[in-house]
C-alpha positions as CSV (number, residue, x, y, z in Angstrom):
1,M,55.3,26.2,-2.7
2,R,52.7,23.4,-2.7
3,Y,50.7,25.2,0.0
4,S,50.1,28.2,-2.3
5,F,48.0,26.1,-4.6
6,M,45.5,25.0,-1.9
7,P,43.1,28.0,-2.2
8,I,43.0,27.4,-6.0
9,L,42.4,23.7,-5.5
10,K,39.6,24.4,-3.1
11,V,37.9,26.7,-5.6
12,L,38.3,24.2,-8.3
13,G,36.8,21.5,-6.0
14,V,33.8,23.7,-5.4
15,L,33.4,24.5,-9.1
16,N,33.6,20.8,-9.9
17,L,30.9,20.0,-7.3
18,I,28.7,22.7,-8.7
19,F,29.2,21.2,-12.2
20,I,28.3,17.7,-11.0
21,M,25.2,19.0,-9.3
22,C,24.1,21.0,-12.4
23,S,24.8,18.2,-14.8
24,C,23.0,15.4,-13.0
25,G,19.6,15.9,-14.4
26,S,19.5,12.4,-15.9
27,S,20.0,11.0,-12.4
28,K,17.3,13.3,-11.0
29,T,19.0,14.0,-7.7
30,G,18.9,17.8,-8.0
31,N,16.5,20.4,-6.6
32,E,13.9,19.8,-9.3
33,E,13.4,16.2,-8.3
34,I,13.4,17.0,-4.5
35,K,10.7,19.6,-5.2
36,S,8.6,17.0,-7.0
37,L,8.7,14.9,-3.9
38,Q,7.0,17.5,-1.7
39,F,3.6,15.8,-1.6
40,D,0.5,17.9,-1.4
41,N,-1.1,16.0,1.6
42,P,-3.7,14.9,2.0
43,L,-3.8,13.6,-1.6
44,A,-7.5,12.5,-1.2
45,E,-9.8,13.3,1.7
46,Q,-12.0,10.6,3.1
47,R,-10.3,7.9,1.1
48,A,-9.1,4.9,3.1
49,D,-7.1,1.8,2.1
50,P,-5.4,3.7,-0.8
51,F,-3.6,1.9,-3.6
52,V,-1.5,3.7,-6.3
53,T,0.1,2.1,-9.2
54,K,2.3,3.7,-11.9
55,A,1.4,2.1,-15.2
56,E,3.5,1.5,-18.3
57,D,1.8,4.5,-19.9
58,G,3.5,6.7,-17.2
59,Y,0.2,7.6,-15.5
60,Y,-0.6,7.0,-11.9
61,Y,-3.8,5.3,-11.1
62,F,-5.4,5.7,-7.7
63,I,-8.1,3.5,-6.1
64,A,-9.4,3.4,-2.6
65,T,-12.3,2.7,-0.3
66,V,-15.0,5.4,-0.4
67,P,-16.8,6.3,2.9
68,E,-20.2,5.2,1.6
69,Y,-18.8,1.6,0.9
70,D,-21.0,1.4,-2.2
71,R,-18.8,1.8,-5.3
72,I,-15.3,1.5,-6.9
73,E,-13.8,4.5,-8.5
74,I,-10.4,5.2,-10.2
75,R,-8.4,8.5,-10.6
76,K,-5.8,9.0,-13.3
77,S,-3.0,11.5,-13.0
78,K,0.4,12.3,-14.6
79,T,1.9,12.9,-11.1
80,I,1.3,11.7,-7.5
81,N,0.3,15.2,-6.5
82,G,-2.2,15.4,-9.4
83,I,-4.3,12.7,-7.7
84,K,-5.6,15.4,-5.5
85,E,-7.4,17.2,-8.4
86,A,-8.1,14.2,-10.6
87,E,-11.7,13.5,-11.4
88,P,-12.9,10.1,-10.0
89,V,-14.3,7.7,-12.6
90,I,-16.8,5.3,-11.2
91,V,-16.1,1.9,-12.7
92,W,-18.5,-0.3,-10.7
93,R,-21.3,0.0,-8.1
94,K,-22.5,-2.5,-5.5
95,H,-25.4,-4.9,-6.1
96,D,-28.8,-4.1,-4.8
97,K,-29.2,-7.6,-3.4
98,G,-27.1,-10.7,-2.9
99,V,-23.3,-10.9,-3.0
100,M,-21.2,-7.8,-3.6
101,G,-24.1,-5.8,-2.1
102,N,-22.5,-4.2,1.0
103,H,-19.2,-3.1,2.6
104,I,-17.3,-2.6,-0.6
105,W,-13.8,-2.3,0.8
106,A,-10.1,-2.0,-0.1
107,P,-9.9,-2.3,-3.9
108,E,-6.5,-2.8,-5.5
109,L,-5.7,-2.3,-9.1
110,H,-3.2,-4.7,-10.8
111,R,-2.1,-5.1,-14.4
112,I,-1.8,-8.9,-15.2
113,D,-1.3,-10.6,-18.5
114,G,-2.5,-7.6,-20.5
115,K,-5.6,-6.9,-18.4
116,W,-6.4,-4.8,-15.5
117,Y,-7.8,-6.5,-12.4
118,V,-9.5,-5.0,-9.4
119,Y,-9.4,-7.1,-6.2
120,F,-11.9,-6.0,-3.6
121,A,-13.8,-7.2,-0.5
122,A,-17.6,-7.1,-0.2
123,G,-20.4,-8.4,2.0
124,S,-23.8,-9.3,0.8
125,A,-26.7,-6.9,0.7
126,E,-28.5,-9.0,3.3
127,E,-25.4,-9.9,5.5
128,K,-22.9,-7.1,5.4
129,W,-20.3,-8.9,7.5
130,K,-20.2,-11.9,5.2
131,I,-17.1,-10.5,3.7
132,R,-15.4,-12.3,0.8
133,M,-12.8,-11.4,-2.0
134,Y,-14.0,-10.6,-5.5
135,A,-12.4,-9.5,-8.8
136,L,-13.2,-7.4,-11.8
137,S,-11.3,-7.4,-15.1
138,N,-10.9,-4.9,-18.0
139,P,-8.8,-5.5,-21.2
140,S,-8.6,-1.7,-21.9
141,A,-5.1,-0.2,-21.7
142,D,-6.6,2.6,-19.6
143,P,-8.5,1.3,-16.6
144,T,-10.7,4.4,-16.4
145,K,-12.1,3.4,-19.8
146,G,-13.4,0.2,-21.4
147,E,-15.8,-2.3,-19.8
148,W,-15.3,-3.9,-16.4
149,K,-16.4,-7.5,-16.1
150,E,-17.3,-9.2,-12.9
151,E,-15.0,-12.2,-12.4
152,G,-16.8,-13.4,-9.3
153,Q,-15.3,-14.5,-6.0
154,V,-11.7,-15.3,-5.5
155,V,-12.3,-18.4,-3.4
156,S,-10.0,-19.4,-0.6
157,N,-9.9,-22.7,1.3
158,R,-10.9,-21.0,4.6
159,D,-13.6,-18.9,3.0
160,D,-14.6,-17.4,6.3
161,F,-13.9,-13.7,6.4
162,S,-11.6,-13.1,3.4
163,L,-10.5,-9.6,2.4
164,D,-7.6,-7.3,1.6
165,A,-6.2,-9.3,-1.3
166,T,-2.9,-8.1,-2.9
167,S,-0.9,-9.8,-5.7
168,F,2.7,-9.8,-6.8
169,E,5.0,-11.7,-9.1
170,L,8.4,-13.2,-8.3
171,D,10.5,-15.2,-10.7
172,G,7.6,-15.9,-13.0
173,Q,5.2,-17.1,-10.3
174,R,2.3,-14.9,-9.2
175,Y,1.2,-15.0,-5.6
176,M,-1.7,-13.6,-3.5
177,I,-1.6,-12.5,0.1
178,W,-4.9,-11.9,1.8
179,T,-6.6,-11.8,5.2
180,D,-8.9,-14.4,6.7
181,R,-9.7,-16.0,10.0
182,A,-6.4,-17.6,11.0
183,S,-7.3,-19.5,14.2
184,D,-9.9,-22.2,15.2
185,T,-9.6,-21.2,18.9
186,I,-9.2,-17.4,18.9
187,M,-11.3,-14.8,17.0
188,N,-8.8,-13.1,14.9
189,T,-7.6,-12.4,11.4
190,G,-4.3,-13.3,9.9
191,L,-2.3,-13.2,6.7
192,Y,-2.5,-16.1,4.2
193,I,-0.3,-16.7,1.1
194,A,-0.8,-18.9,-1.9
195,E,0.5,-19.3,-5.5
196,M,-2.0,-18.2,-8.1
197,T,-3.0,-20.5,-10.9
198,S,-4.7,-17.7,-12.8
199,P,-5.4,-14.0,-12.0
200,T,-8.6,-15.1,-10.1
201,T,-7.8,-18.5,-8.7
202,L,-5.6,-19.8,-6.0
203,A,-3.5,-22.9,-5.7
204,D,-4.7,-25.4,-3.1
205,K,-1.8,-24.9,-0.8
206,Q,-2.7,-21.9,1.3
207,V,-0.8,-21.1,4.5
208,V,-0.9,-18.6,7.4
209,I,2.2,-16.5,7.6
210,S,1.2,-14.1,10.3
211,Q,-1.3,-13.9,13.2
212,P,-1.7,-11.2,15.8
213,T,0.3,-12.2,18.9
214,H,2.1,-9.1,20.0
215,D,0.4,-6.5,22.3
216,W,0.3,-3.8,19.6
217,E,-1.5,-6.2,17.2
218,I,-4.5,-6.9,19.6
219,Q,-5.7,-3.4,20.6
220,G,-9.5,-3.3,20.2
221,H,-9.4,-6.3,17.8
222,R,-7.0,-9.1,17.1
223,V,-6.1,-8.1,13.6
224,N,-3.5,-8.7,10.9
225,E,-4.7,-7.3,7.6
226,A,-4.0,-5.1,4.6
227,P,-0.8,-6.6,3.2
228,A,1.4,-4.6,0.8
229,V,4.4,-6.1,-1.0
230,L,7.8,-4.6,-1.9
231,V,10.5,-6.7,-3.4
232,R,13.9,-5.2,-2.8
233,H,17.5,-6.2,-1.8
234,G,16.9,-9.9,-2.1
235,K,13.8,-9.9,0.1
236,V,10.1,-9.9,-0.2
237,F,8.9,-7.3,2.3
238,V,5.3,-7.3,3.5
239,T,3.8,-4.5,5.5
240,F,0.5,-5.1,7.2
241,S,-1.9,-3.3,9.5
242,A,-3.0,-4.4,13.0
243,S,-5.5,-3.7,15.8
244,A,-8.7,-1.7,15.6
245,T,-9.1,1.0,12.9
246,D,-9.0,3.8,15.5
247,A,-5.8,5.5,16.8
248,N,-4.5,2.0,17.7
249,Y,-4.2,1.1,14.0
250,S,-0.5,0.5,13.2
251,I,1.8,-0.9,10.4
252,G,4.0,-3.9,11.0
253,L,6.7,-5.4,8.8
254,M,7.7,-9.0,7.9
255,W,9.9,-10.4,5.2
256,A,11.3,-13.5,3.5
257,D,14.3,-14.1,1.3
258,T,13.5,-14.1,-2.4
259,D,15.1,-17.5,-2.9
260,A,13.1,-19.0,0.0
261,D,9.9,-21.1,-0.3
262,L,7.3,-18.4,0.2
263,I,4.6,-21.0,0.9
264,D,6.6,-22.2,4.0
265,P,5.6,-20.2,7.1
266,N,9.1,-20.8,8.5
267,S,10.5,-18.6,5.6
268,W,8.9,-15.5,7.1
269,H,10.2,-13.2,9.8
270,K,8.2,-10.5,11.6
271,L,9.4,-7.6,13.6
272,P,8.1,-7.6,17.2
273,E,7.2,-3.9,17.2
274,P,5.3,-1.7,14.7
275,V,7.2,0.4,12.2
276,F,4.6,3.1,11.7
277,Y,1.9,4.2,14.2
278,S,0.1,7.1,15.8
279,N,2.2,10.2,16.5
280,P,0.1,12.9,18.3
281,G,2.8,15.5,17.9
282,L,2.4,15.2,14.1
283,E,-1.4,14.9,14.3
284,R,-1.1,11.5,12.7
285,F,-3.5,8.9,14.1
286,G,-4.2,5.3,13.1
287,P,-1.9,5.2,10.0
288,G,-2.4,2.1,8.1
289,H,-3.5,0.1,5.0
290,N,-0.7,1.3,2.8
291,S,0.6,0.6,-0.7
292,F,3.8,1.3,-2.5
293,T,4.6,3.1,-5.7
294,K,7.5,4.8,-7.5
295,A,8.2,8.6,-7.6
296,S,8.6,10.3,-11.0
297,D,12.3,9.4,-11.1
298,G,11.3,5.7,-11.4
299,E,13.6,4.9,-8.5
300,T,12.4,6.5,-5.2
301,D,10.0,4.4,-3.3
302,V,6.8,6.1,-2.1
303,M,4.4,4.9,0.6
304,I,0.8,5.7,0.2
305,Y,-1.3,5.3,3.4
306,H,-4.3,6.6,5.2
307,A,-4.6,8.3,8.6
308,R,-6.8,10.6,10.6
309,N,-5.7,14.0,12.1
310,Y,-7.5,13.5,15.4
311,K,-7.7,10.7,18.0
312,E,-11.2,10.7,19.5
313,I,-13.9,9.0,17.5
314,E,-17.6,8.6,18.4
315,G,-19.0,5.2,17.7
316,E,-17.6,2.5,15.5
317,P,-14.3,3.7,13.9
318,L,-15.2,2.0,10.6
319,Y,-18.0,4.5,10.1
320,D,-15.9,7.6,10.8
321,P,-15.2,8.8,7.3
322,N,-12.1,10.9,7.9
323,R,-9.3,8.6,7.0
324,H,-7.4,10.6,4.4
325,T,-4.9,9.4,1.8
326,R,-1.3,10.6,2.3
327,A,2.0,10.0,0.6
328,R,5.6,10.0,2.0
329,V,9.0,8.9,0.8
330,L,10.2,5.5,1.9
331,K,13.9,5.3,2.6
332,W,16.3,2.4,3.1
333,K,18.9,1.7,5.8
334,D,21.1,-1.4,5.7
335,G,18.8,-3.1,3.2
336,M,15.7,-2.6,5.3
337,P,12.9,-0.1,4.8
338,Y,13.0,3.0,7.0
339,F,9.6,4.5,7.7
340,G,10.6,7.6,9.7
341,Q,8.1,7.2,12.5
342,E,9.2,10.5,14.2
343,L,9.3,12.5,11.0
344,S,6.5,14.2,9.2
345,D,5.6,13.4,5.6
346,K,7.3,16.6,4.5
347,E,10.5,15.9,6.5
348,M,10.8,12.5,4.9
349,S,10.5,14.1,1.5
350,M,13.0,16.8,2.2
351,T,15.7,14.4,3.3
352,I,15.8,12.0,0.5
353,E,19.5,12.3,0.2
354,N,20.0,10.5,3.5
């Protein structure tokens, strides 16, 4: 007799599954949320070094390097896809002479102690390769409004070729990771970390946590740059970009435990191979200089990055404007980020349940 109930139990099981799927709107794992993660790539054409932050007001704010290297602009959108049509608001322009007069690169937008801060790199009008880190601040709740104040240079001890500053907070202490010359014997750039004593000043102890040593990090140039931080699963993960900014540009990964001394270089571990790099089959070349944000569900991690859709470049890659901003879901496997090197942006978004 018990076998005669099996078809009914199967039907009830299916109905129960349908009920669960239909009633899980609060957890946002249904078709509506999956649809919202189909990113309309590229999000922004000719915008490199992209940084997206989701603010407390629920808006996404987008900032990036413009191909003219002459200004800083911010876009505001209710959704990640909305960045594509959002009107850029110019918040600052380069100086006509002196410092902050050339090569305006890689701005990042951070909310710290009730103010917005933009960290960016700039050369001088007379010496475009004299690259240093600078900051702007704005007390307005909306960074596309209000008045931006020049806070001057964020001075590091090395103070040689400093750029690509990013900031994060852990257990009440704010840190900065940035790029500078990291060797006295080899021409390279590496990653430094220091505690911050204010939103624009660094503690005196500043250490190198990564230098380009692997083959994939020294193609064209010996480079570690563009750090981006994600704190998850008891670890501080840092992605970074390496090699020249052509098709060799790739993303690497390092991490430290959250309870470790982050100012001790021995606390950091780096994978020997890149985690995200050119894929000709997907017409993705030189992906790099990424940032991280959250999807509309407030839970799903999203990677924002730039890439070209062709390999061959005439002249200096830095002056090829076609690095476009893209977005893709970042997944997790065994407590480590999974970047889906062999998958397209669309495929990563379509398989968020894995």
